[in-house]
C-alpha positions in Angstrom: -5.6 -7.5 22.8 -8.8 -9.3 21.8 -10.3 -9.4 18.4 -12.1 -6.4 16.5 -15.4 -7.8 16.2 -16.5 -11.3 16.0 -16.4 -11.1 12.1 -12.8 -12.1 12.8 -14.0 -15.7 14.1 -16.9 -16.5 11.9 -17.3 -19.8 9.9 -16.4 -20.2 6.2 -20.0 -20.7 5.1 -21.0 -17.8 7.3 -18.7 -15.5 5.8 -19.6 -16.4 2.2 -23.3 -16.1 3.1 -22.5 -12.7 4.4 -20.2 -11.8 1.1 -23.2 -12.8 -1.1 -25.5 -10.4 0.6 -23.2 -7.6 0.4 -22.5 -8.5 -3.4 -26.5 -8.6 -4.0 -27.2 -5.4 -2.3 -24.9 -3.6 -4.8 -26.5 -5.6 -7.6 -23.9 -8.6 -8.1 -26.3 -11.5 -8.1 -24.2 -14.8 -7.2 -25.3 -18.3 -6.7 -21.5 -19.1 -4.7 -18.8 -16.7 -4.7 -16.8 -19.5 -7.3 -19.1 -17.5 -10.0 -17.0 -14.2 -9.3 -14.3 -15.4 -11.2 -16.5 -15.3 -14.6 -16.8 -11.3 -14.0 -14.1 -9.0 -15.9 -10.8 -7.7 -14.3 -11.5 -4.5 -13.4 -8.2 -2.1 -13.8 -6.7 1.2 -13.2 -6.4 1.8 -16.5 -10.2 1.0 -17.0 -11.1 3.7 -14.2 -8.5 6.4 -15.7 -10.3 6.0 -19.0 -14.1 6.0 -17.2 -12.7 9.0 -15.2 -11.5 11.2 -18.2 -15.1 10.6 -19.9 -17.0 11.2 -16.5 -15.3 12.7 -14.2 -14.5 12.6 -11.1 -15.3 8.9 -10.6 -16.2 7.5 -14.1 -19.7 7.1 -13.2 -19.3 4.4 -10.4 -21.4 3.6 -7.8 -20.6 5.9 -5.2 -22.7 7.4 -2.1 -21.8 9.1 1.1 -18.6 11.0 -0.4 -16.9 13.6 2.3 -13.7 13.6 0.5 -12.2 13.6 -3.2 -8.4 12.2 -3.3 -5.6 11.9 -6.1 -3.4 9.3 -6.8 -0.2 9.0 -9.6 -1.9 8.0 -12.9 -4.0 10.4 -12.0 -7.0 8.3 -10.4 -9.4 10.1 -8.1 -10.9 8.0 -5.3 -13.7 8.8 -3.2 -13.7 9.1 0.9 -16.1 9.0 3.9 -15.7 10.0 7.3 -18.2 7.2 8.4 -17.3 4.7 11.0 -13.9 3.4 9.8 -14.5 3.5 6.1 -11.6 2.2 5.0 -11.8 -0.6 7.6 -8.3 -0.1 9.1 -9.4 -0.1 12.5 -9.0 -3.6 12.3 -5.5 -3.8 11.4 -4.6 -1.2 14.3 -6.6 -3.4 16.6 -4.1 -6.3 15.8 -1.3 -4.1 16.3 -2.6 -3.3 20.0 -3.6 0.5 19.4 -6.4 1.2 21.6 -7.8 4.1 23.8 -4.8 4.6 25.9 -2.6 5.2 22.8 -1.6 8.4 20.7 -1.0 7.6 17.2 1.6 9.7 15.5 0.2 9.3 11.8 3.1 9.8 9.3 0.9 9.2 6.3 0.4 12.1 4.1 -2.6 14.1 4.5 -2.9 16.0 0.9 -4.1 14.6 -2.2 -3.8 10.8 -1.4 -5.8 9.1 1.0 -3.3 7.4 3.3 -3.4 10.0 6.3 -7.5 9.8 6.4 -7.3 6.2 6.1 -5.3 5.7 9.2 -6.9 8.6 11.3 -10.4 6.6 10.5 -8.8 3.6 11.8 -7.6 5.4 14.6 -11.0 6.9 15.7 -12.4 3.4 15.2 -10.1 1.6 18.0 -10.7 5.0 20.6 -6.9 6.4 20.0 -6.0 9.9 20.0 -4.2 11.2 16.9 -1.1 13.4 16.1 -1.7 14.4 12.6 1.8 14.6 11.8 2.3 13.9 8.0 5.9 13.6 6.4 9.0 15.9 6.7 10.2 18.3 9.2 12.2 15.1 11.2 13.3 17.5 14.2 9.7 18.9 14.7 8.0 14.9 14.4 10.7 14.1 17.1 9.6 17.1 19.5 5.8 16.9 18.9 6.4 12.9 19.7 8.4 13.6 23.1 6.0 16.7 24.0 2.5 14.5 23.4 3.8 11.2 24.7 3.3 9.6 21.1 3.0 5.6 22.0 2.5 4.3 18.4 3.6 5.3 15.3 1.9 4.9 11.5 3.4 5.4 8.3 5.7 4.3 5.8 8.4 1.1 7.6 11.5 3.5 6.7 10.5 6.9 8.2 10.0 5.5 11.6 13.7 4.5 11.4 14.5 8.2 10.1 12.5 9.9 13.4 14.5 7.5 15.3 17.9 8.5 14.2 17.0 11.9 14.7 15.8 11.7 18.1 19.3 9.8 19.1 21.3 12.9 17.6 19.1 15.3 19.6 19.5 13.1 22.6 15.6 12.4 23.1 14.0 9.4 24.1 10.9 8.5 22.6 7.6 6.6 23.9 7.1 4.5 21.0 6.2 1.2 21.5 3.9 0.0 18.7 4.3 0.8 15.0 1.5 -0.1 12.0 3.5 0.0 9.0 2.2 0.0 5.2 3.1 1.5 1.7 6.6 -0.3 1.7 8.4 -3.3 2.1 9.2 -4.0 5.8 12.5 -5.4 5.8 13.1 -8.3 8.4 16.3 -6.2 9.5 14.5 -3.3 10.0 11.6 -4.8 12.0 14.3 -6.7 13.9 15.9 -2.7 14.6 12.3 -1.6 15.9 12.3 -4.7 18.0 15.7 -3.9 19.4 14.4 -0.5 20.5 11.3 -2.4 22.2 8.8 -1.3 19.7 6.2 -4.3 17.9 6.3 -3.1 14.3 3.3 -5.0 12.2 2.6 -4.3 8.4 -0.9 -4.3 6.7 -1.6 -4.4 2.8 -3.9 -1.7 1.1 -4.3 0.5 -1.8 -6.2 4.1 -2.5 -9.0 2.3 -4.4 -9.8 -0.7 -2.2 -8.8 1.0 1.6 -7.7 -2.1 3.4 -6.7 -5.3 2.0 -4.9 -7.9 4.4 -2.9 -7.7 7.7 -0.4 -9.2 10.1 -1.3 -10.3 13.6 1.4 -11.0 16.4 1.4 -14.7 15.1 3.5 -13.5 12.2 2.1 -16.3 9.9 1.5 -14.2 6.5 -1.3 -11.5 6.4 -5.0 -12.1 7.1 -7.8 -11.0 4.4 -9.8 -8.1 6.1 -13.5 -9.0 6.3 -14.9 -6.3 4.5 -12.9 -7.5 0.9 -12.9 -10.8 -1.2 -9.6 -11.9 -2.4 -8.6 -14.0 -5.3 -5.3 -15.0 -6.5 -5.4 -15.0 -10.4 -3.2 -15.6 -13.1 -2.0 -12.1 -14.5 -3.7 -11.3 -17.8 -6.2 -13.8 -17.9 -8.2 -13.3 -14.4 -8.3 -17.3 -13.9 -7.9 -18.2 -10.2 -4.8 -19.9 -9.3 -4.5 -23.4 -7.3 -3.7 -22.6 -3.7 -0.2 -21.8 -3.1 0.7 -20.7 -6.4 1.6 -17.1 -7.0 -0.9 -14.8 -8.9 -2.1 -11.6 -9.3 -4.4 -9.9 -6.2 -7.8 -9.3 -7.2 -9.9 -7.9 -4.8 -13.8 -7.3 -4.7 -14.4 -4.1 -2.2 -17.7 -4.7 -0.6 -18.1 -1.2 0.9 -21.8 -0.1 -0.5 -20.6 3.2 -0.9 -17.9 2.3 -3.3 -17.7 -1.2 -4.6 -15.6 -2.0 -6.7 -15.9 -5.4 -8.7 -12.5 -7.6 -9.6 -10.2 -4.8 -9.2 -7.1 -6.1 -10.3 -4.1 -4.8 -8.0 -1.2 -5.6 -10.0 0.6 -7.0 -7.0 1.3 -10.6 -6.9 0.8 -13.1 -4.0 -0.3 -16.4 -2.9 -2.7 -18.2 -0.7 -1.4 -19.7 2.5 -3.6 -22.9 3.8 -5.4 -23.1 7.0 -5.7 -20.5 9.2 -3.8 -18.6 11.6 -3.1 -19.2 15.2 -4.0 -16.4 16.4 -7.6 -17.3 16.0 -8.9 -15.4 12.8 -10.4 -17.7 10.8 -10.2 -15.6 7.2 -8.1 -16.5 4.4 -4.1 -15.7 4.3 -1.9 -14.7 1.9 2.1 -14.4 2.1 2.1 -10.5 1.6 3.5 -8.8 -1.2 5.4 -10.7 -3.7 6.1 -8.6 -6.5 4.3 -6.9 -9.3 2.5 -8.5 -12.2 4.2 -5.8 -14.3 7.2 -4.0 -13.5 5.8 -1.2 -11.2 7.7 -0.6 -8.4 7.3 1.0 -5.2 10.3 3.1 -3.9 10.1 5.3 -0.9 6.4 4.5 -0.8 5.4 5.8 -4.2 4.6 3.7 -7.2 7.1 4.1 -10.1 5.5 2.7 -13.3 7.1 1.9 -16.8 5.1 4.7 -18.5 6.4 7.3 -16.6 10.0 6.3 -18.0 8.5 6.1 -20.8 7.4 9.8 -20.4 10.8 11.0 -19.3 12.4 9.7 -22.7 9.9 10.9 -24.5 10.7 14.4 -23.3 14.3 14.4 -24.6 15.1 13.9 -27.9 18.8 12.6 -27.3 17.8 9.9 -24.7 17.2 6.6 -26.2 16.7 4.7 -23.4 16.5 4.9 -19.6 16.3 2.3 -16.7 15.3 2.7 -12.8 17.2 0.8 -10.3 15.7 0.3 -7.1 17.9 -0.7 -4.3 18.4 -0.4 -0.5 21.2 1.3 1.6 21.2 0.6 5.2 17.6 0.5 6.2 16.5 3.2 3.4 15.3 3.0 -0.3 17.4 4.5 -2.9 16.3 5.1 -6.7 19.2 5.4 -9.6 18.6 6.4 -13.1 20.7 5.2 -15.8 19.8 7.2 -19.1 21.7 6.4 -22.5 22.2 9.7 -24.1 23.9 11.2 -26.6 24.0 14.6 -24.8 22.9 16.4 -21.8 24.2 16.1 -18.3 23.1 14.4 -15.0 22.2 17.7 -13.2 19.6 18.7 -15.8 18.3 14.9 -16.1 17.8 14.8 -12.3 15.1 17.9 -12.6 13.3 16.2 -15.3 13.2 12.9 -13.3 12.2 14.4 -10.3 9.1 15.9 -12.1 8.3 13.2 -14.1 8.8 10.3 -11.5 7.8 12.3 -8.8 10.7 11.0 -6.7 14.3 12.5 -6.8 17.2 9.7 -7.3 20.8 9.8 -8.6 21.2 10.0 -12.0 23.7 8.5 -14.5 24.5 9.4 -18.0 25.7 6.3 -19.7 26.9 5.5 -23.2 24.0 4.7 -25.9 23.8 0.9 -26.1 25.1 0.1 -23.3 22.0 -0.7 -21.1 21.3 -4.5 -21.0 18.6 -5.8 -23.5 16.5 -7.5 -21.1 13.2 -5.3 -21.7 13.6 -4.1 -18.3 12.9 -0.4 -17.5 12.1 -1.0 -13.8 14.9 -3.3 -12.0 14.2 -4.1 -8.2 17.6 -5.1 -6.9 15.9 -5.5 -3.3 15.7 -9.0 -1.6 12.7 -9.5 0.5 13.6 -12.3 2.2 
């Protein structure tokens, strides 16, 4: 499939001029993009504080809003229904998804915006959408079969769940393309899809910023979206690192309806030299390379150190807790190790699900037995 638009192949000078004009249109006046690094980094904690003072969007510049979404924190994000408001059409086009496709959209439609993000993107490339959401896997299989779904959109793991259920039911599904996000796409999982004739590519985005970067069939890192400016900075300072060095991803969104200037994602990556062999000319990043803090995405949901602290605070007899993220086959797993002088795993499991918003295996361990290394979230998954 060809390029989404002419923006993907423009020169660096044309791109910078357009970005400067877009910044000026939202009140940020710079003479060159290098000056952007002199502005402060905006963080989720800043947004949260502003939103508590001025709900729901903290007094931020917002226009053409048709939806309000809630993400863990809580943080509230605006959304719109105008053409490709979150810019995911560019990624779906790179996946080869177009007018002949029916997309089974397995991102959530409730509270969080991922479902609407990918639905808007599908509309931008002319595809039809089955708004499947998550869960009820047997019905997912039946729907995929009955409507002839050709493309999947959702977290990397969940497609495998659907395919395995289809195998159990003796159904052959028609998926040939998969557009995934919201979690790590492990090489073994990508290969298992390829073995079934499904081409799987991943993108990187957030609820606040929308689409940020995406893979193409060249498989050479992730190309930055045309509607954002990405910097890689030293965590905690906001100073850009040298190309190739790992740092925090800081994004400036040029969406005139909801511009965010130097928004710190907390995610780590590095700039790749040169341009992609696919012909797109924008900057490339290596993809997700961990978190600047201990916040970790498990089963498509962020688990944050402050959530672990909230769990400990709820139970007088608990001295410490440690979340361990791992893999079992092609699925994320979560264990919660709890140092406690009393209580039982069953009771704590209910509390864990309530506070962390995820279910996991719970193990009560003796007080003083957890490592004294400062970690409250340990990620044992390999990303090689």
